[in-house]
N, C-alpha and C positions, 0 to 999 in steps of 0.2 A: 504493500500500500504506500509506504513512504517513497519508494522508487517511482511509483506512478505519479505521486504528487510533485516530485522533483521535475519529471518530464512535462507535466501539465504546465508548471510555472515556466520552464525553459521554452516550451512551445509558444506559450502566450507572449512572453517577452520577445521572442524571435519574431512573432507575427506583428508585434507592436511597432517594429521598425518600418516606417513607411518609406521605402526606397524611391518611390515616385517623387516625394518631396525632397529627398536628399539629392537625387540627380537633377531635379528641377533647379535646385540652387546651384549645382555644379555647372549646369549649362545655361545659367542666367535666365531661367524661365520661371521665376518665382511666382508670377501671377497667372500661370497658364491654367490653373484649376478654376480660378475666378472667371476665366474666359469661357470655360466649358458650360454646357447646359445643366449638368447635374453636380458640378463642383466636386466630382469624385476623384480622390487622389489614387488613381489606379493605372494599370497598364494601358488601357485604351486611350485615355486622355493624355498619357505620357507620349504615346505615338502621335496622336492627332495634334497636340499643341506644343510638344517639346521637341519633336523631330525624331528621326529614325534611331539615332544612337541613344537618346534619352529613353525612348520607348523600349529598345532592345535590352538595355542594361536593367531597366525596371522589371521587365518580364523575367529575365534570368534570375535576378536576385529575389523577386517575389516567389518564384518557383523554389529556389534554393532554401529560402527561409521556412518554407513548409516541409521541404524534403529532409533536411538534416535532423531536426528533432525526432521525426518519426523513424528515420533510418537508424539512428543511434538507439532508439528504444527497441526496434525490431532485432537488433543484434543479439539481445538477450530478452526475448519476449516473456511476459509474466506467465507464471505457471499457476493459474487459478481459473475457476469457471468464468463464464461471461459475466462482466460487471460493467458499471458505468464509468469506472476510473480509466481503464484502457481506452474506452470509447472517447473520453474527454481528452486523452493524450492525442488522439487523431484529430480532434476538432480544435484543439487549443490554438494552433497557429492561425487558423481562419478566424476564430473569435478575437484573437489579438489584433489581426489586421482590421477587423470591423470595428472593434472597440479598443483602440490603442491607448495604453496608459500614458505614452509619451506625447500624445497629441490631443489631450483632453477628451479622449474616447470618441474622436471624430475621424473615422477611417474610411476605407474603401469597401468594395463589395465582396472581396475574397475569392474571386473566381480563379485567378492564376495561382493563388496560394492553395486552393483546393487540389489542383492538379499536382502541385508539389507534394502535398500531404499523401496523396494516393500513390505517387511515385516512390515515396519513402517506405511504402509497404513491401518493396522488393525483398524477396523474389515473388511475392504475391502481387501480381500486376493486373489481374482481370478486373478489379474495381476501377482502375485507371482507364483501361480500354473500354469498359462499359460507358464511362462518362464521355470519353472521346467519341465513341460510336453515337451516343445520343445527341451530342452537339452537331456531329456531321449529318445525322439523320434529319434533324430539324432545321438544318441549314441547306441541305441539298435535295433530299428526297421529299419529305413533307416540310416545305419551307415555311417556317413560322417567323413572322415579322411583327414588330421590330425586335431588336436584340433583347429588350426587356422581357418580352413574352417567351422568346426562344430559350432564354436562360431558365425561366421557371419550368418550362416543359422538360428541358434537358435534365434538370436536377430531380424533378419528381419522378420521371420515368426511369432515371438511373437508379434511384432508390428502390423502385418497384422491381426492377430487374435484379438488382443485387440481393434483395430479400428472397426472391424466387430461386436464384441460383446458389446463394450462399446460406440462406436461412438466418436464424438468430445467431449473431456473433458480435464480437467487439467491433469488427470492421463495419458491419451494417449499422449498429447502434451509433458508431462514430459518424458515419456518413449521414445518418438521420439528423444528428446534432448539427452537422455542417449545413445540411439542406435547410433546416429551420433557421439557422443564423443568417444564411445568405438571403433567404426569401423575406425574412423580417427586415433585413437591411435594405433590400430592394423596395419593399413596400413603403419604407420611410424616405426613399430617395426623393429629391426635389426636382428630378427631371420631368419634363412634359411627357406624358404617356400617350403615344399614338394608339389608334385602334388596332386590335388584333387582326392580323392578316394571315391566311393560310393558303399555300399553293401546293398542289400535288403534281410533280413532274411538269411544272410550267403552267398548269391549269389553275387559274385563280379561284378563290372560293365563290366569287360572283358567278363565274362560268359554271361551276358545279351546281350552284343553286338553280340556275336557269335550266340546266340539263334535267334536274329532278322535276321541274315544273312541266316539262314537255313529255 
């Protein structure tokens, strides 16, 4: 239990370092988040308003800050039944990114950090590939727009698939905590929310509705 608590704190503190703000300062883009629609200190805005290198470095370090705490924990996984503490170890970097203690608990959405946390489960990588698959599926096959709704779909369906494939486990409980944290953060976002759009292989939802009427 004590070891779990140590890694929960380590993961939370790691997640609380907002590299988007650090690299924004290094590239003299301190006001780039105020220019964005959602004021989110994350990877997407780092690319859009900070430039390629600012975005790339933010992406790499956001993934790594989720990866290392989980990877180190997985080197000696806990030997006890399923419980909420190892699940919180998995979710801690994402929660730290969303509610960073170093930035008055005003953080980002935690999407890049989520991928880092799931990569940290190595050699157990199917949760990572499930999330990748869901994002690709709702981006290319059943295209959900805008990104706000696509992210919600990807996280919810990823959890459903993980639960069906893995069952009750620390990993699934941890991803449930991550999903809850990300969706709550997104619901509190100040960005303007466009209407949900769905396209299937290039066919818009309007076209599908018209087909059903005929």
